[in-house]
N, C-alpha and C positions, 0 to 999 in steps of 0.2 A: 162455677160461679164466674160471669163476664168479667173481662179487665174494665176499669174505669179509665174511660179516653181523656187524655189529659190533654190532647193537640190543641184544643180550643182557650186551653187556661191564659196564654202568656196574653192573647190579643183582648180576651176579656179582661183581663188587669190592668192591661197599659190603656183601654180605652175608659174604663171605669176611672181610671186615675186623671187622664186627660181632662174629663168630664166634670170630676171634684175640683180639678183646681180651676179649671175656665169658670165651675160657678162662684167659687169663693173670690177671684179676681172682681167676677161681677159685682158681687154683693158687698167687697171691701168699696170698689170703687163706686158705688151709689151712697156712700157715707157722707157725712158733711162734717169735715174735720175745722176746728176754730183755727185763724191765722196763727201763726208765729208770734209770741208775747216780745211787743218790744222794750229795752233796756229804758228803767226808770230811773231817772236821777234822783237820788237820795240824798238830802243833806244830812250828813253826821253831826251830832254835836258832840263836843268835849268837854268830860266832864274831869275836875278836879279831884284826884284823890290825895288823901291826906300825905301819903307814901311818895308823892310824886316830888313834892316841895322839900322833904326831908332826906339828908343823904343817909344811906342807909350800909353799912361795912356788912361783906359778907367775909368770911372768913373761909379760906379753904382748908381744907384737913390737913393738906402739906404743907403749907406756910406755917402751920402753929408749931411754938417752939418744943423740941422733944423733950418729953417726962422721962 
C-alpha cells in the first residue's frame, strides 16, 4: 500500500485559509451599514406618587424593642 504524500497539505490549507479570509473581507466591505444613531433628547415627565407626599417610617429589625 503506497504511503500518502502529505507534503503539500500545509500550503493547501494556508492558501485556502487566506483565500477564504480575503473573500469574507470583500463580502463584508461591500455591505452598506446604517450610520451610528445619534442621541435623542427625551423630556421625562415626573409623575406624583401618593407615597412621595406622605412620610413612611420603615422599622429596622435591630431598632425594634426586645421581646
